[in-house]
N, C-alpha and C positions, 0 to 999 in steps of 0.2 A: 284047938282050933289048929291046923294045919299047917305045920311049919312053912309051906310053900305059898299059902293064902297070906301069913304073919309077913313073910320077906315082900311079898308085892305092896302090901300095906305098907310098910316101911320104905319103901322106893318113893311110892306115890308119896308120902309124907316128906321126905327129903328134897323133893321135887320145889314143895310147896313153901318148906321152910327157905330154900334156896332162893325163890320169885319174894318173901319177907324181908328177907335179908339185904336183896340187890334193891327193896322199895319198888319193885314193879308195880305198877298198876294191873292188878289181874280181871279187870274187866274189861280189857282191852289187847287187841292181839299182841301176844308176846314177841319183842324185837332180840330173836334168840342169837342171831347175831352179836349185835352192840352186848348183849348179856356176856356171852363168850369173852369179847374184847375188854369188857368193863371188869372182868376177872384175873386180869394179868397173863391170858392165855393167846397165843399167837393161833391165827385162822388163815386157812390158805385154800384155794380153791384150782383141781386139776385137772384134767382128762384122767381120772384114774382108771385103769381095764381091770373089770371084773368084781370090781369095790365099790360100794358107795360113801363110806367114809373111812375113817381111822381117827385116832386117838394115839399120838405118840408124847412119849416124857420127856424128848430133847429139851434141853433148855429148861424154860418154865413150864413145860408141856404145851402141848398145841394139837388142832384138830384140824383134820385136811378133809375136804368133800369134794365130790367128783362135780365134773360142768358138765356132763353128760345128762344130765337129769334135769326134771323141773323143779322150780322155784319150790314150792310144797316139798317136795321128796328130798331138796336140800335143807330146807329147815327141821324138817324131821329129822334126819339123820344127825344134823348138828346135834340137837337135842340130844340123840341117843349116845353120841360119842362123849357128850355133857356129863350123860349118866355115868357112865364108864368113869370119867374123871372123878366125877363125886361120889360113887358107891364103892369104887376101888381101891379109892386113895390115890388115884391118879400116878403108880409106880411101873407098869407095864403096859407096852404097845399091845394094841387091840386092833384086827385089822377085818371090815365087816364087810360082809358082802348082803345081797338084797335080802336074801335068807334071814341073815341076824338081823338085820334093822327093819325089814317089813314082815318077817315071822309067819306062820307061826313056827318054831325052834324049842327043840328039848334041851336046849343049853339054858341053864338058870341064869348065868351069869346076864347073857343077851335079853331073855326072857324081863328080870330086871331094870335092863337100860330102855327095854321097849314100854313097860310101865311107869318111868322114869320121865321118859321124853312124850308121852301122851298127858300124864300130869301136870308136866310142866308147859306145854301148847295147849291146854284145854281144861286150866284150873275151874273149877265149879261156877267161881264168878263170873266168869266169861260164856261158858256155855250157857247159864241161865240169863245173862246180859241179852245173847245172841236171838234164842228160842224166845223170850219177853218181847223184845224190838219187832221180831218176825213173825210175832201171835201165833207161833206153830203150836197147833192144841195135839197133834200126834208126830211121831217121828217118821216119816214118809221117806222114802229115797230124797225127796226133793229138800224137806226137812235138814236131814245128813247132811247132803251136799251145802246147803247156806251155811251149818257150823263148819263145816271143812273149810269152806272158801274162804269165810270171815276169821277164822281161826289160822288160817295161811299154813294148811297141812292138806295131805291125799282124804279124799271119799272114804277108803279102807281103815286108815287111821281114827278118822275120827269117827267112824260106825266101831272100831272098837274099843274106843276110850269111853263112850257112850255106856258101851255093856260095863266096864271096868266103875263106871260110875253109878251103874245100876239102874239107867235110865231106860235100857232095854234089856229083853231078853235072849238067852243064848239063841232061841228059835227064831225072834226076832233078826237077832245079830244074822243067823245063817243067810234069811230070806234078804237082807239089804246087800249082802256080798255078792247076791248073784246079779243085780242091776248094777250094769254099766254106765258110769257117769257120765261117759258121752252120750248115751241115751236120755240122759236127765238136762244136759246141758242144750241137748238138741229140742227138747221139749221148752226151757227158756227162749229158746230162740225162734219160736214159732213154727217149729218143724224144721230149721235151717242148723247144721251142724256149726260148730266154731270154726274158721278158718285154720287154726293151728288145735289140734284136739286136745293136748296138754293144758290149755289155755284154760282160765275160769269166765266167766260168764256172768253179767252183775244187772238184773231186771231193775230198772228204775223206772216211775210213772209220775204226775205231778207234785207226788207229796216230797219228791226229790227236786224238786226246783231250786234254785238258787244254791244247791248243797255241792259238799266235795266228796269224791271218791276215791278212795285210794285204792291202786289198782297195779299191774304189773305191765311191761310189755306183752304186747301180745292178746292179752285180755279183749274182750268184747263189754260193750256198755249195750243192753237192749233197750230202748226208749219206747215205751209205750203210752203214747198221749189220744184223748178222743177225737175223734175227726168225723163230720157226716159229709158224704160227697154233694148229697143234694143241694146245698149251699154254695157250694164253690169254693167252700173256705177249705183249704188245706194245710197241711205241716210240709214246711220245706225248712233244708238246710241251704242259708244265703252263699253262695259261691262268686269269688271275682274272679275275672278273666275268663277268655272263651275257653272252652273243653269241646274236644270231638266228641266226647262221652254224655251222656245223657246228663242234663242239669239237674242237680237235685232238687231245685226249684219248681220244677216241671210237675204237674198231678202224677201219681203214682199209677204203674197200667194197672187192668182189672185183676181184682184178686182172685183168682182159679183153685182150690182145691191145697191152698197151702204155698201157694210158687207164684214165681213173678215171670211174665211172658217178656220176652224180650220185646224192644220194641219193633223191631222188623217185622216181627211175626203179626204184630196187629194192624199191617197195611193189606188195603185192598188185594186179593191173591188177583194176578193176573192167568189168564187162560194159558194153560200149558199145551204144546200138540203132543200125538198120539207116542208116547215112548216106544222105541223098538224095543223089539221083545228080543231077550239077550238067552244065551246057552243057560241051561241051569247050573253047569258048573260054575258060573262066574257067579251067578245070583248066591249059591252057596258060599262061596269065598267072602262073598262083601257081608252076609249075615256071620261068617265069622270073624270079621272084624269090621266092627260097625264103626263110623266115623265119630270124633266125638264132638259133642253138642258144644255149639260156642257159647260164651258166657261173656256178658257184659265186665271191660274191667272195672275193679273198684273205683270210685269217684273219692278221688283227696281231696280230704278239707282240713281245717286247722292249720294252715300253711304247710301242708304234707306231714303233719303231726298225728295225721289219723286218716282213714279213709272208710267210706260207708259200704258195707260189705252185706247188707240187707235192707231191703225197706219194702214191706207187706202191708197191704189194709185187711183187716179182720171183720168183719158185718157178724159183729156179735149179741146187734139188737137191742143193747143197751138205750135209753131213753135219758135226754139232757134238752137243758134249755139256754141259748147265748143270746146275746144283746147284741145286735148289728145297727150300728150307728146309722149306717149307710142308708137302709133301708127303711128307717126311721125316718130318716131326712125326708127322703122323698117321699114317704105318707103325711110330711107336715106340709111340704110344699105343696100337696093337690088339695089341702084343706084351704075353705075362703075366710077371710079376715070376720065372716061373719058367723064361723061356728063357734060353738060354745065353749068356754074356757076349760069346763070339764072335759071335754072331748080330747082339746090339746093336752093337758095336764096329763091325761088317761095315756095317750099315746107315746108321750116322753118316758111315761115311768112304766111302761110294760114289757114282759122279757118276750122276746119274739121266739117261740118254739120253733125247733127244727126238727123234731120229733127223732126216731131211732138213730141212732149214731154206732159208728163201729169203732174199731182201734185203729192207730197209724203206728208199726210198729217198724222202727229203725234199729239196725245192728251199726255200731261203730267200731271198728275195731282201732285200739291204741298202737302205735307204730314207735314211738320216740319217749323216752324220758324225761320226766320234767313234768311242769301244771300246764295242760292242755284245756282250755275255756270251751266247749261246744254249746253253738247257740241254734233253736229253732225258731220260725216264725209260723205265727197263723194269719194268712192273707186268702184275699179272693185270687184267686189265680186267674179270672176272667175281666180282670180291672187293673188300674195300676193306685189304688187305693194303698194307704198305708197299711200295715199290720195290724191286727187287731189285737192280739196277744205276742207275749213272747216266752221261751223256755229256753234256760240256762243251766247249766252244771259243768262243773271243773272236775277234770280228771287229773288227780297227782298221779305219775308213772313215775313207780319206782326205779331208781337206777339201780342195774343187774350189778353182782359183787366183779370188780376185776380178777383175773387170774395173775396170784403170786408168782414170782420166780423161785427156786429152790434154794439160789443163793441167798434170797433175802432172809431166810430162817434158818439158816444153817451155812458153814464154811467150805460145805464138800466132803470132810473128813469122815463123817458117818457112816455106818453100815445102811443105815435108813434112806438117804440121802442116793445112795447107789441102787438100791432096790426101785424106789420109786423112778429114778430116772430110767431103769428098765423098763417098768410097765409104760411109761409114757412113750417108748418107741413098739410097743406091740397094738395088735389092733384092739381098735376103743371096743365099750361095749355094743352089746345087740342095742337092736334100736329100739326108742324110747316106748314103753307101751301106753297107747293112747288112752287105756281106761281107767289110768293112774290118775 
């Protein structure tokens, strides 16, 4: 057995033992930040320049994490630094760049820390739990993104860990890494990319009614519900108070090629005077600098804790039958008292078929930490009747980690403190790669 393979196996085993020793439920997302603090290590977040994280043996030992990257990258970096503490004995300082943490790298110490991080955040029971709950029959890009999202790590880290767990081949790994996670998120959002590229998107449907979803700030919930426009019954989000923008309780605009048309474009076009011809040079200049399209402002809901960033109807042609009490009542009222009792009972019991239905897809972005209840109702938009159905889901939005000051973890007399202070005054790291 090659020594390199043996060392990687030992690193993964060390992560699994640590989870067992700490009593962590390995079928649920691992709270790596809480695990670090429970081990007596200090944990701090700074806008580090050129680094994703660091392990420092100062005091009881601790971990620095950059504030310049997304939460999944922060979590994976924290697990990576914890790997240095666990595997190296916690005696030496380690400063890790993006190449060290997200690799590939030729430095064995960094490779082992990567293996440790993957095993810590994606233990086999968690992977099995996610794939079985999602009924994933093959590890497509969507399935890998689902594992990454629910494990709280990046798409690339999830793909590499699935390879280490021998769930995919090296060829499949290479093919999966060619896919941009942003494209997967856009597909989940019915063709609309998320407002914040590094945020996660969570698709839910009727099966999620009255459930709670644990998300992070800027994440988007994609709610897909069956709807048939021919009946007049539409899903809507109740709002309170006047709004200059389109009300979420109004019927959605017509669906055309996956995009929502602006309401102003639906009005009857007025005849225009023949446009004056302009010199060709001006037309070329205008073509080079086209005016940006106007987009409707997102509709704020749930007391300003969330906004509706997507609202589209997809006519997928699935069939469904619903019970319309208003239609049934009108039919019964038209019958005379002499009608047969069997006919009356038949009308009371029948399901009124509404034929082919589509899907109403809402995109809702969570903007503030804490619990946010989202409520949708199904009502006839052309009458004042009460809603015939209701959909509720609770979003528990994680509170972001606050930045610690250096003075909270040191008296300022150490060399590493001066190095860290100098780094904070340098230019911040390059812009976030939205593909992560």
